[in-house]
C-alpha positions, 0 to 999 in steps of 0.5 A: 486626285484624278479628273475624268473628262466624262463618266458616261461612255456614249457609243454612237451606233452607225451602220450597225457599228459602234464608234469608239469613245475616248475620255481623258484622265488627268492627274491633278496631283504632284505625284505619279498616278497609277491607274487600271480600268476594269469592265463588268463585261470584258467580253463585250468591251475593249479598252486601249490603255487600260492601265498605265502611269500618269506623270504629275499634272499630265493627262492620258487618253483612253479609248473604249470600243466594242468587241466582235461579240457585241456586233450581233447583240441588241443595243439594249445589252450594251447600255448600263454596263459599268467600268471601274477606274482604280487609281493610286498615287506613288512618289516615283515612277514604278514598273507595272508589276510593282504597281499591281502589287500596290493595287492589291495591298493598298486602298485605292481611289476609284471612279465608276463609268457607265455605258450608253448608246446613241443611234442615228435615226432620221438624221437625229441621234436618239439615246437607247435605253435598256434593262439593267442586266443585274442578273447577268453580272451579279457576281462581278458587281458583288466583287466590286462592292467588296473592293470598294468598301475599304475606299468608301470607309476611308473617304467617310470620316466622322467629325471629331468631338473637339471640332464639334465643341469648337463649332458650338462655341463659335456659334454662341460667340456669333450670337452674342456679337449679334445681340451686342450689335443690336443693343448698340444700334437701339441705343443710337436710335434712341439717342437720335430720337431724344435729340429730335424731341429736344430740338422740337421743344426748343423750337416750340419755345421760340414760336409760342410767343409769336403765336400768342402775340398774333392771337392777342392782336386779333382779339384786340382788333375784334374788341375795337370793332365791337366797341365802335 
């Protein structure tokens, strides 16, 4: 439904400033696609085009940046934060108010994004790893899980019983076909071996008199030599 150019938002830290990061959202369906983006730390991050409607087979660029409150924070507090993209398909273009009602009433598709930081030191860009600040946004994550649960349930469907029976029958048919093919090959091999034996025996019938003639001739010559 929605293709995201990157699921990792990698801010580059230069001169104590975080460079904004851009991603592309592509609608790969024939429907209009409404989306909205939420953050676990809205006080630290800003999103341009945080919601909108993407036409069929078109793309939208989204810019992620940090707020003034993030300037004085250790970069470890910037990494491992999460964004969630909600998306829902609509048959025709609607207003954002109508789309907001759809988000509240229908199950929507969602994608998780994570933040990271690259800091330039000695001419190299080094990733910064931080602690997972679960305690600081436990309530937000809990709400996200409850919102995600219906979507995951709709994506995971059990295999119907009749399909399972068809799969078993198909496997048995394949095994039967393989066994029949093996039997035919063995028959062909046995036929070839028997024909080889027959050819060998008929050839031996022609060679045997010649060998016997040579042996008798040698015996006759030896007997003449002894007589002399």
